Jmol script that loads the backbone (N, CA, C; Angstrom):
load data "model"
ATOM      1  N   MET A   1       4.497 -17.960  10.545  1.00  0.00           N
ATOM      2  CA  MET A   1       3.984 -17.808   9.520  1.00  0.00           C
ATOM      3  C   MET A   1       5.296 -18.394   8.438  1.00  0.00           C
ATOM      4  N   MET A   2       4.269 -19.644   7.056  1.00  0.00           N
ATOM      5  CA  MET A   2       4.827 -19.405   6.039  1.00  0.00           C
ATOM      6  C   MET A   2       5.650 -18.423   5.052  1.00  0.00           C
ATOM      7  N   LYS A   3       6.747 -19.130   4.123  1.00  0.00           N
ATOM      8  CA  LYS A   3       7.179 -18.327   3.806  1.00  0.00           C
ATOM      9  C   LYS A   3       6.792 -17.703   2.427  1.00  0.00           C
ATOM     10  N   LEU A   4       5.876 -16.094   2.002  1.00  0.00           N
ATOM     11  CA  LEU A   4       5.840 -15.669   1.411  1.00  0.00           C
ATOM     12  C   LEU A   4       6.583 -15.776  -0.760  1.00  0.00           C
ATOM     13  N   LEU A   5       5.675 -15.928  -0.708  1.00  0.00           N
ATOM     14  CA  LEU A   5       6.684 -16.631  -2.635  1.00  0.00           C
ATOM     15  C   LEU A   5       6.916 -15.820  -3.661  1.00  0.00           C
ATOM     16  N   SER A   6       5.224 -14.468  -3.591  1.00  0.00           N
ATOM     17  CA  SER A   6       4.898 -14.254  -4.871  1.00  0.00           C
ATOM     18  C   SER A   6       3.527 -13.597  -4.811  1.00  0.00           C
ATOM     19  N   CYS A   7       3.300 -12.348  -5.282  1.00  0.00           N
ATOM     20  CA  CYS A   7       2.494 -11.520  -5.069  1.00  0.00           C
ATOM     21  C   CYS A   7       1.627 -10.898  -6.281  1.00  0.00           C
ATOM     22  N   ARG A   8       0.341 -11.314  -6.281  1.00  0.00           N
ATOM     23  CA  ARG A   8      -0.113 -10.140  -7.910  1.00  0.00           C
ATOM     24  C   ARG A   8      -1.219  -9.464  -7.121  1.00  0.00           C
ATOM     25  N   TYR A   9      -1.339  -8.192  -7.873  1.00  0.00           N
ATOM     26  CA  TYR A   9      -2.262  -7.361  -7.876  1.00  0.00           C
ATOM     27  C   TYR A   9      -3.469  -7.215  -8.670  1.00  0.00           C
ATOM     28  N   ASN A  10      -4.680  -7.783  -8.306  1.00  0.00           N
ATOM     29  CA  ASN A  10      -6.212  -7.538  -9.171  1.00  0.00           C
ATOM     30  C   ASN A  10      -6.102  -6.252  -9.222  1.00  0.00           C
ATOM     31  N   MET A  11      -6.713  -5.827  -9.902  1.00  0.00           N
ATOM     32  CA  MET A  11      -6.715  -4.054 -10.485  1.00  0.00           C
ATOM     33  C   MET A  11      -8.312  -3.901 -10.367  1.00  0.00           C
ATOM     34  N   ASP A  12      -8.672  -5.403 -10.616  1.00  0.00           N
ATOM     35  CA  ASP A  12     -10.243  -5.446 -11.539  1.00  0.00           C
ATOM     36  C   ASP A  12     -10.997  -5.078  -9.541  1.00  0.00           C
ATOM     37  N   THR A  13     -10.259  -6.088  -8.721  1.00  0.00           N
ATOM     38  CA  THR A  13     -11.151  -6.023  -6.944  1.00  0.00           C
ATOM     39  C   THR A  13     -10.258  -5.255  -6.250  1.00  0.00           C
ATOM     40  N   ASN A  14      -9.297  -4.950  -6.661  1.00  0.00           N
ATOM     41  CA  ASN A  14      -7.973  -3.719  -5.743  1.00  0.00           C
ATOM     42  C   ASN A  14      -7.880  -4.822  -4.819  1.00  0.00           C
ATOM     43  N   ARG A  15      -7.045  -5.654  -5.109  1.00  0.00           N
ATOM     44  CA  ARG A  15      -6.819  -6.420  -4.096  1.00  0.00           C
ATOM     45  C   ARG A  15      -5.421  -7.333  -4.560  1.00  0.00           C
ATOM     46  N   VAL A  16      -4.230  -8.079  -3.221  1.00  0.00           N
ATOM     47  CA  VAL A  16      -3.515  -7.954  -3.390  1.00  0.00           C
ATOM     48  C   VAL A  16      -3.485  -9.688  -3.185  1.00  0.00           C
ATOM     49  N   GLU A  17      -2.742 -10.469  -3.923  1.00  0.00           N
ATOM     50  CA  GLU A  17      -3.300 -12.093  -3.874  1.00  0.00           C
ATOM     51  C   GLU A  17      -1.989 -12.435  -3.324  1.00  0.00           C
ATOM     52  N   ALA A  18      -1.854 -13.209  -1.804  1.00  0.00           N
ATOM     53  CA  ALA A  18      -0.123 -13.718  -2.216  1.00  0.00           C
ATOM     54  C   ALA A  18      -0.057 -14.687  -1.621  1.00  0.00           C
ATOM     55  N   ARG A  19       0.476 -15.327  -2.666  1.00  0.00           N
ATOM     56  CA  ARG A  19       0.597 -16.932  -2.580  1.00  0.00           C
ATOM     57  C   ARG A  19       2.010 -17.290  -1.468  1.00  0.00           C
ATOM     58  N   PHE A  20       1.758 -18.435  -0.712  1.00  0.00           N
ATOM     59  CA  PHE A  20       2.268 -19.068   0.129  1.00  0.00           C
ATOM     60  C   PHE A  20       3.348 -19.893  -0.595  1.00  0.00           C
ATOM     61  N   GLU A  21       4.651 -20.303   0.386  1.00  0.00           N
ATOM     62  CA  GLU A  21       5.152 -22.263   0.477  1.00  0.00           C
ATOM     63  C   GLU A  21       4.649 -23.448   0.142  1.00  0.00           C
ATOM     64  N   ASP A  22       3.233 -23.264   1.246  1.00  0.00           N
ATOM     65  CA  ASP A  22       2.568 -24.585   1.297  1.00  0.00           C
ATOM     66  C   ASP A  22       1.512 -24.352   0.728  1.00  0.00           C
ATOM     67  N   GLY A  23       1.438 -22.964  -0.600  1.00  0.00           N
ATOM     68  CA  GLY A  23       0.602 -23.402  -1.724  1.00  0.00           C
ATOM     69  C   GLY A  23      -1.276 -22.647  -1.195  1.00  0.00           C
ATOM     70  N   THR A  24      -0.722 -22.430  -0.450  1.00  0.00           N
ATOM     71  CA  THR A  24      -2.601 -21.287   0.924  1.00  0.00           C
ATOM     72  C   THR A  24      -2.523 -19.969  -0.431  1.00  0.00           C
ATOM     73  N   VAL A  25      -3.093 -19.335  -0.681  1.00  0.00           N
ATOM     74  CA  VAL A  25      -3.182 -17.738  -1.457  1.00  0.00           C
ATOM     75  C   VAL A  25      -4.199 -16.971   0.023  1.00  0.00           C
ATOM     76  N   LEU A  26      -3.561 -16.268  -0.044  1.00  0.00           N
ATOM     77  CA  LEU A  26      -4.430 -15.000   0.521  1.00  0.00           C
ATOM     78  C   LEU A  26      -4.592 -13.876  -0.100  1.00  0.00           C
ATOM     79  N   SER A  27      -5.853 -13.334   0.456  1.00  0.00           N
ATOM     80  CA  SER A  27      -5.916 -12.070  -0.858  1.00  0.00           C
ATOM     81  C   SER A  27      -6.381 -10.779   0.788  1.00  0.00           C
ATOM     82  N   LEU A  28      -6.028  -9.614   0.180  1.00  0.00           N
ATOM     83  CA  LEU A  28      -5.542  -8.973   0.687  1.00  0.00           C
ATOM     84  C   LEU A  28      -6.144  -7.567   0.338  1.00  0.00           C
ATOM     85  N   ASP A  29      -7.168  -6.790   1.026  1.00  0.00           N
ATOM     86  CA  ASP A  29      -8.322  -5.928   0.661  1.00  0.00           C
ATOM     87  C   ASP A  29      -7.523  -4.677   0.604  1.00  0.00           C
ATOM     88  N   CYS A  30      -7.126  -4.071  -0.248  1.00  0.00           N
ATOM     89  CA  CYS A  30      -5.929  -2.622  -0.350  1.00  0.00           C
ATOM     90  C   CYS A  30      -6.817  -1.867   0.149  1.00  0.00           C
ATOM     91  N   ILE A  31      -8.628  -1.508  -0.004  1.00  0.00           N
ATOM     92  CA  ILE A  31      -9.163  -0.604   0.336  1.00  0.00           C
ATOM     93  C   ILE A  31      -9.547  -0.272   1.595  1.00  0.00           C
ATOM     94  N   ALA A  32      -9.411  -1.353   2.329  1.00  0.00           N
ATOM     95  CA  ALA A  32      -9.321  -1.857   3.686  1.00  0.00           C
ATOM     96  C   ALA A  32      -8.000  -1.211   4.251  1.00  0.00           C
ATOM     97  N   ILE A  33      -6.837  -1.831   4.100  1.00  0.00           N
ATOM     98  CA  ILE A  33      -5.632  -1.358   4.129  1.00  0.00           C
ATOM     99  C   ILE A  33      -5.403   0.165   4.423  1.00  0.00           C
ATOM    100  N   GLU A  34      -5.636   0.547   2.962  1.00  0.00           N
ATOM    101  CA  GLU A  34      -5.506   2.329   2.654  1.00  0.00           C
ATOM    102  C   GLU A  34      -6.758   3.416   3.962  1.00  0.00           C
ATOM    103  N   ASP A  35      -7.739   2.621   3.842  1.00  0.00           N
ATOM    104  CA  ASP A  35      -8.345   3.119   5.367  1.00  0.00           C
ATOM    105  C   ASP A  35      -8.304   3.248   6.176  1.00  0.00           C
ATOM    106  N   GLU A  36      -6.964   1.697   7.533  1.00  0.00           N
ATOM    107  CA  GLU A  36      -6.974   1.799   8.039  1.00  0.00           C
ATOM    108  C   GLU A  36      -5.469   2.401   8.692  1.00  0.00           C
ATOM    109  N   TYR A  37      -4.641   2.430   7.395  1.00  0.00           N
ATOM    110  CA  TYR A  37      -3.440   3.231   7.751  1.00  0.00           C
ATOM    111  C   TYR A  37      -3.269   4.393   7.385  1.00  0.00           C
ATOM    112  N   GLY A  38      -3.864   4.832   6.207  1.00  0.00           N
ATOM    113  CA  GLY A  38      -3.460   5.465   5.061  1.00  0.00           C
ATOM    114  C   GLY A  38      -4.423   7.211   5.616  1.00  0.00           C
ATOM    115  N   ASN A  39      -3.920   7.750   6.615  1.00  0.00           N
ATOM    116  CA  ASN A  39      -4.163   9.083   7.639  1.00  0.00           C
ATOM    117  C   ASN A  39      -4.285  10.258   6.915  1.00  0.00           C
ATOM    118  N   THR A  40      -2.985  10.053   6.002  1.00  0.00           N
ATOM    119  CA  THR A  40      -3.130  11.644   5.319  1.00  0.00           C
ATOM    120  C   THR A  40      -2.897  11.557   3.570  1.00  0.00           C
ATOM    121  N   PRO A  41      -3.054  12.305   2.992  1.00  0.00           N
ATOM    122  CA  PRO A  41      -2.216  12.316   1.688  1.00  0.00           C
ATOM    123  C   PRO A  41      -0.585  11.670   1.109  1.00  0.00           C
ATOM    124  N   ALA A  42       0.275  11.632   2.237  1.00  0.00           N
ATOM    125  CA  ALA A  42       0.902  11.558   2.384  1.00  0.00           C
ATOM    126  C   ALA A  42       1.606   9.866   2.649  1.00  0.00           C
ATOM    127  N   GLN A  43       0.635   9.121   3.647  1.00  0.00           N
ATOM    128  CA  GLN A  43       0.830   7.856   3.831  1.00  0.00           C
ATOM    129  C   GLN A  43      -0.194   7.727   2.407  1.00  0.00           C
ATOM    130  N   ARG A  44      -1.226   8.057   1.698  1.00  0.00           N
ATOM    131  CA  ARG A  44      -2.249   7.312   0.691  1.00  0.00           C
ATOM    132  C   ARG A  44      -1.270   6.988   0.096  1.00  0.00           C
ATOM    133  N   ALA A  45      -0.472   7.892  -0.943  1.00  0.00           N
ATOM    134  CA  ALA A  45       0.422   7.844  -1.175  1.00  0.00           C
ATOM    135  C   ALA A  45       1.492   7.308  -1.642  1.00  0.00           C
ATOM    136  N   GLU A  46       2.084   6.594  -0.068  1.00  0.00           N
ATOM    137  CA  GLU A  46       3.121   6.112  -0.295  1.00  0.00           C
ATOM    138  C   GLU A  46       2.641   4.859  -0.003  1.00  0.00           C
ATOM    139  N   LEU A  47       1.725   3.954   0.388  1.00  0.00           N
ATOM    140  CA  LEU A  47       0.644   2.860  -0.109  1.00  0.00           C
ATOM    141  C   LEU A  47       0.754   2.594  -1.105  1.00  0.00           C
ATOM    142  N   ASP A  48       0.008   3.797  -2.114  1.00  0.00           N
ATOM    143  CA  ASP A  48       0.306   3.233  -3.740  1.00  0.00           C
ATOM    144  C   ASP A  48       1.660   2.985  -4.654  1.00  0.00           C
ATOM    145  N   TRP A  49       2.550   3.523  -3.512  1.00  0.00           N
ATOM    146  CA  TRP A  49       4.049   3.826  -4.376  1.00  0.00           C
ATOM    147  C   TRP A  49       4.366   2.496  -4.262  1.00  0.00           C
ATOM    148  N   LEU A  50       4.048   1.755  -3.318  1.00  0.00           N
ATOM    149  CA  LEU A  50       4.142   0.389  -2.376  1.00  0.00           C
ATOM    150  C   LEU A  50       3.591  -0.234  -3.340  1.00  0.00           C
ATOM    151  N   LEU A  51       2.195  -1.129  -3.838  1.00  0.00           N
ATOM    152  CA  LEU A  51       1.964  -1.388  -3.714  1.00  0.00           C
ATOM    153  C   LEU A  51       2.005  -1.280  -5.393  1.00  0.00           C
ATOM    154  N   TYR A  52       2.058  -0.432  -6.154  1.00  0.00           N
ATOM    155  CA  TYR A  52       2.362  -0.488  -7.680  1.00  0.00           C
ATOM    156  C   TYR A  52       4.227  -1.092  -8.083  1.00  0.00           C
ATOM    157  N   ASN A  53       5.214  -0.655  -6.815  1.00  0.00           N
ATOM    158  CA  ASN A  53       6.662  -0.557  -7.179  1.00  0.00           C
ATOM    159  C   ASN A  53       7.250  -1.659  -6.346  1.00  0.00           C
ATOM    160  N   LYS A  54       6.681  -1.793  -4.965  1.00  0.00           N
ATOM    161  CA  LYS A  54       7.600  -3.027  -4.451  1.00  0.00           C
ATOM    162  C   LYS A  54       5.752  -4.016  -3.473  1.00  0.00           C
ATOM    163  N   LEU A  55       5.542  -4.774  -4.235  1.00  0.00           N
ATOM    164  CA  LEU A  55       4.105  -5.401  -4.156  1.00  0.00           C
ATOM    165  C   LEU A  55       4.573  -6.658  -3.220  1.00  0.00           C
ATOM    166  N   LEU A  56       6.037  -7.266  -3.548  1.00  0.00           N
ATOM    167  CA  LEU A  56       5.862  -8.452  -2.385  1.00  0.00           C
ATOM    168  C   LEU A  56       6.278  -7.522  -0.858  1.00  0.00           C
ATOM    169  N   GLU A  57       7.324  -6.119  -0.538  1.00  0.00           N
ATOM    170  CA  GLU A  57       7.702  -5.999   0.059  1.00  0.00           C
ATOM    171  C   GLU A  57       5.938  -5.212   1.400  1.00  0.00           C
ATOM    172  N   TYR A  58       4.888  -4.939  -0.186  1.00  0.00           N
ATOM    173  CA  TYR A  58       4.118  -4.497   0.461  1.00  0.00           C
ATOM    174  C   TYR A  58       3.325  -5.365   1.879  1.00  0.00           C
ATOM    175  N   ALA A  59       2.914  -6.527   1.187  1.00  0.00           N
ATOM    176  CA  ALA A  59       2.281  -7.666   1.073  1.00  0.00           C
ATOM    177  C   ALA A  59       2.634  -8.241   2.372  1.00  0.00           C
ATOM    178  N   GLN A  60       4.453  -8.232   2.768  1.00  0.00           N
ATOM    179  CA  GLN A  60       5.174  -8.443   4.093  1.00  0.00           C
ATOM    180  C   GLN A  60       5.115  -7.755   5.223  1.00  0.00           C
ATOM    181  N   MET A  61       5.044  -6.363   5.000  1.00  0.00           N
ATOM    182  CA  MET A  61       4.657  -5.477   6.358  1.00  0.00           C
ATOM    183  C   MET A  61       2.845  -5.717   6.456  1.00  0.00           C
ATOM    184  N   VAL A  62       2.316  -5.687   5.838  1.00  0.00           N
ATOM    185  CA  VAL A  62       0.940  -5.730   5.757  1.00  0.00           C
ATOM    186  C   VAL A  62       0.975  -6.984   6.606  1.00  0.00           C
ATOM    187  N   LEU A  63       1.115  -8.276   6.297  1.00  0.00           N
ATOM    188  CA  LEU A  63       0.935  -9.504   6.663  1.00  0.00           C
ATOM    189  C   LEU A  63       2.197  -9.360   8.182  1.00  0.00           C
ATOM    190  N   ASP A  64       2.945  -8.632   8.371  1.00  0.00           N
ATOM    191  CA  ASP A  64       4.036  -8.928   9.393  1.00  0.00           C
ATOM    192  C   ASP A  64       3.566  -7.693  10.549  1.00  0.00           C
ATOM    193  N   GLY A  65       2.228  -7.030  10.072  1.00  0.00           N
ATOM    194  CA  GLY A  65       1.986  -5.638  11.497  1.00  0.00           C
ATOM    195  C   GLY A  65       3.293  -4.637  11.109  1.00  0.00           C
ATOM    196  N   GLU A  66       3.906  -4.311  10.079  1.00  0.00           N
ATOM    197  CA  GLU A  66       4.813  -3.419  10.623  1.00  0.00           C
ATOM    198  C   GLU A  66       4.595  -2.213   9.256  1.00  0.00           C
ATOM    199  N   ILE A  67       3.158  -2.062   8.550  1.00  0.00           N
ATOM    200  CA  ILE A  67       2.836  -1.163   7.731  1.00  0.00           C
ATOM    201  C   ILE A  67       3.090   0.005   8.241  1.00  0.00           C
ATOM    202  N   GLU A  68       2.184   0.421   9.592  1.00  0.00           N
ATOM    203  CA  GLU A  68       1.927   1.423  10.199  1.00  0.00           C
ATOM    204  C   GLU A  68       3.878   1.854  10.756  1.00  0.00           C
ATOM    205  N   HIS A  69       4.503   1.437  10.802  1.00  0.00           N
ATOM    206  CA  HIS A  69       6.269   1.798  11.632  1.00  0.00           C
ATOM    207  C   HIS A  69       6.582   2.332   9.837  1.00  0.00           C
ATOM    208  N   PHE A  70       6.759   1.312   9.180  1.00  0.00           N
ATOM    209  CA  PHE A  70       6.805   2.096   7.967  1.00  0.00           C
ATOM    210  C   PHE A  70       6.785   3.190   7.313  1.00  0.00           C
ATOM    211  N   LEU A  71       5.126   3.308   7.626  1.00  0.00           N
ATOM    212  CA  LEU A  71       4.960   4.460   7.378  1.00  0.00           C
ATOM    213  C   LEU A  71       4.852   6.397   7.816  1.00  0.00           C
ATOM    214  N   SER A  72       5.266   5.920   9.718  1.00  0.00           N
ATOM    215  CA  SER A  72       5.584   6.481  10.389  1.00  0.00           C
ATOM    216  C   SER A  72       7.105   7.289  10.272  1.00  0.00           C
ATOM    217  N   LEU A  73       7.899   6.585   9.565  1.00  0.00           N
ATOM    218  CA  LEU A  73       8.735   6.896   9.494  1.00  0.00           C
ATOM    219  C   LEU A  73       9.009   7.625   8.192  1.00  0.00           C
ATOM    220  N   GLY A  74       7.829   8.424   7.709  1.00  0.00           N
ATOM    221  CA  GLY A  74       7.649  10.075   6.303  1.00  0.00           C
ATOM    222  C   GLY A  74       8.300   9.407   5.436  1.00  0.00           C
ATOM    223  N   CYS A  75       8.211   8.207   5.290  1.00  0.00           N
ATOM    224  CA  CYS A  75       9.524   8.400   3.749  1.00  0.00           C
ATOM    225  C   CYS A  75       8.427   9.469   2.426  1.00  0.00           C
ATOM    226  N   ASP A  76       9.169   9.372   1.694  1.00  0.00           N
ATOM    227  CA  ASP A  76       8.122  10.205   0.363  1.00  0.00           C
ATOM    228  C   ASP A  76       8.837   9.660  -1.001  1.00  0.00           C
ATOM    229  N   HIS A  77       8.466   8.089  -1.218  1.00  0.00           N
ATOM    230  CA  HIS A  77       8.087   7.435  -2.714  1.00  0.00           C
ATOM    231  C   HIS A  77       7.491   7.702  -3.192  1.00  0.00           C
ATOM    232  N   GLY A  78       5.949   7.991  -2.534  1.00  0.00           N
ATOM    233  CA  GLY A  78       4.926   9.351  -3.415  1.00  0.00           C
ATOM    234  C   GLY A  78       4.815   9.676  -4.302  1.00  0.00           C
ATOM    235  N   GLY A  79       5.639  10.811  -3.448  1.00  0.00           N
ATOM    236  CA  GLY A  79       5.333  12.385  -4.059  1.00  0.00           C
ATOM    237  C   GLY A  79       6.006  12.733  -5.597  1.00  0.00           C
ATOM    238  N   LEU A  80       5.189  13.369  -5.500  1.00  0.00           N
ATOM    239  CA  LEU A  80       5.452  14.145  -7.483  1.00  0.00           C
ATOM    240  C   LEU A  80       6.833  14.837  -7.430  1.00  0.00           C
ATOM    241  N   GLU A  81       7.667  14.278  -8.464  1.00  0.00           N
ATOM    242  CA  GLU A  81       9.131  14.875  -8.844  1.00  0.00           C
ATOM    243  C   GLU A  81       8.682  16.389  -9.737  1.00  0.00           C
ATOM    244  N   ASP A  82      10.316  16.866  -9.374  1.00  0.00           N
ATOM    245  CA  ASP A  82      10.348  18.224 -10.292  1.00  0.00           C
ATOM    246  C   ASP A  82      10.686  17.621 -11.462  1.00  0.00           C
TER     247      ASP A  82
END
end "model"
wireframe off; spacefill off
backbone 0.3
color backbone group
């Protein structure tokens, strides 16, 4: 796969537009990703946290098929803070 250069979240379509070094643009449907991998409220919160805070990493993990493994680690970025 070509190198991922940048990402932009389009709030109107709820998609991430990923741009690669060869000029290709790929659109990731965040609703479909959440439906597929966000099986619990904590996983959905983690996906949202990644989407708003680590967009490039979010896209790269989805494209590489690593998002399910990441969510299985039980990270707590999306949780509410005291």
